[in-house]
C-alpha positions as CSV (number, residue, x, y, z in Angstrom):
1,M,0.4,-19.7,15.2
2,K,-2.1,-20.1,17.9
3,I,-5.2,-18.0,17.2
4,L,-8.0,-17.2,19.6
5,R,-11.3,-16.0,18.1
6,L,-13.1,-13.9,20.6
7,T,-16.5,-13.8,18.8
8,Q,-19.9,-15.3,19.0
9,H,-19.8,-16.0,15.2
10,A,-18.9,-19.5,14.1
11,T,-15.7,-19.9,12.1
12,T,-16.3,-20.6,8.4
13,D,-14.1,-22.6,6.1
14,T,-13.3,-19.4,4.2
15,Q,-12.1,-17.7,7.4
16,V,-9.9,-20.7,8.3
17,A,-8.4,-20.6,4.7
18,A,-7.7,-16.9,5.1
19,L,-6.0,-17.3,8.4
20,Q,-3.9,-20.1,7.0
21,R,-3.0,-17.9,4.0
22,I,-1.9,-15.1,6.3
23,F,-0.2,-17.0,9.2
24,G,0.7,-20.4,7.8
25,E,-0.1,-23.3,10.0
26,V,-2.7,-22.3,12.6
27,T,-4.4,-23.7,15.6
28,I,-7.8,-21.9,16.1
29,T,-9.7,-21.8,19.4
30,Q,-13.0,-20.0,19.8
31,T,-14.7,-18.5,22.8
32,N,-17.9,-16.6,22.7
33,E,-17.3,-15.0,26.1
34,T,-18.6,-11.5,26.6
35,L,-16.0,-9.2,28.1
36,P,-17.0,-6.8,30.9
37,M,-17.8,-3.3,29.7
38,L,-15.4,-1.5,32.0
39,V,-12.1,-1.2,30.2
40,K,-9.9,-2.2,33.2
41,D,-12.0,-5.3,33.8
42,A,-12.1,-6.1,30.1
43,V,-8.4,-5.9,29.7
44,S,-7.8,-8.1,32.8
45,R,-10.2,-10.8,31.5
46,F,-8.7,-10.4,27.9
47,D,-5.2,-11.0,29.3
48,M,-6.4,-14.2,31.0
49,L,-8.1,-15.5,27.8
50,S,-5.3,-14.5,25.5
51,E,-2.4,-15.8,27.6
52,L,-1.5,-18.8,25.4
53,F,-2.2,-17.2,22.0
54,D,-0.1,-15.3,19.4
55,V,-3.1,-13.8,17.6
56,V,-6.6,-12.8,18.8
57,E,-9.5,-12.0,16.5
58,V,-12.0,-9.7,18.1
59,V,-15.5,-8.5,17.6
60,L,-15.7,-5.8,20.3
61,P,-16.8,-2.3,21.0
62,T,-14.2,0.3,19.9
63,N,-13.5,1.5,23.5
64,L,-12.5,-2.1,24.5
65,V,-10.3,-2.6,21.5
66,E,-8.6,0.7,22.3
67,G,-8.1,-0.4,25.9
68,I,-6.7,-3.7,24.9
69,L,-4.2,-2.1,22.5
70,K,-3.0,0.4,25.1
71,F,-3.0,-1.6,28.4
72,S,-3.1,-5.4,27.8
73,G,-0.1,-7.6,28.5
74,F,-1.0,-9.4,25.2
75,S,-0.3,-6.2,23.3
76,K,2.8,-5.4,25.3
77,R,4.3,-8.8,24.5
78,G,3.7,-8.3,20.8
79,G,0.4,-10.2,20.4
80,I,-1.4,-9.5,17.2
81,L,-5.0,-8.2,17.4
82,I,-7.0,-8.7,14.2
83,R,-10.6,-8.4,12.9
84,A,-12.4,-9.8,9.9
85,I,-13.3,-7.5,7.1
86,M,-17.0,-7.8,6.7
87,L,-19.1,-6.7,3.7
88,R,-22.6,-5.4,4.3
89,T,-25.2,-6.6,1.8
90,I,-29.0,-6.5,1.6
91,V,-30.9,-9.8,1.3
92,E,-34.7,-9.8,1.2
93,E,-34.7,-6.3,2.6
94,K,-32.5,-7.2,5.5
95,A,-28.9,-6.1,6.1
96,I,-26.5,-9.0,6.5
97,F,-22.7,-9.1,6.9
98,V,-20.6,-11.5,4.8
99,F,-16.9,-12.3,5.4
100,S,-14.8,-10.6,2.6
101,G,-12.1,-13.2,2.6
102,D,-9.6,-10.8,4.3
103,Y,-8.5,-9.8,7.8
104,E,-6.8,-6.6,9.1
105,K,-4.4,-6.1,11.9
106,I,-5.7,-3.5,14.4
107,V,-2.8,-1.2,15.0
108,K,-4.4,1.9,16.7
109,V,-7.8,3.1,17.7
110,E,-8.3,6.8,18.2
111,I,-11.6,8.3,19.2
112,V,-11.8,12.1,19.3
113,T,-14.9,13.7,20.7
114,E,-16.2,17.1,21.6
115,M,-18.8,17.9,24.3
116,L,-22.1,19.0,22.8
């Protein structure tokens, strides 16, 4: 499996091991590129970045994840969108996030709002 990590966070050995456990033999590529905030532009850029990959790990705002799932060629061709499950902990009175050792496949994002 060819995996693209679209995140500014460096890959840890624990993450590599988890991806190998889930997907078998993997080739991991990382880019820390920031996608545009407009969904249409973000999806277009995402499709360019993800063209050669089977799986993409993302750390993105919810609205962009939703747009990628609904409109990207990557999703339409059966690409797998994942995210790391992070655990929040307090160290020296500061919140930090630590990789849990697991990933989840992003299947659907639904945001329901009401005007205030």
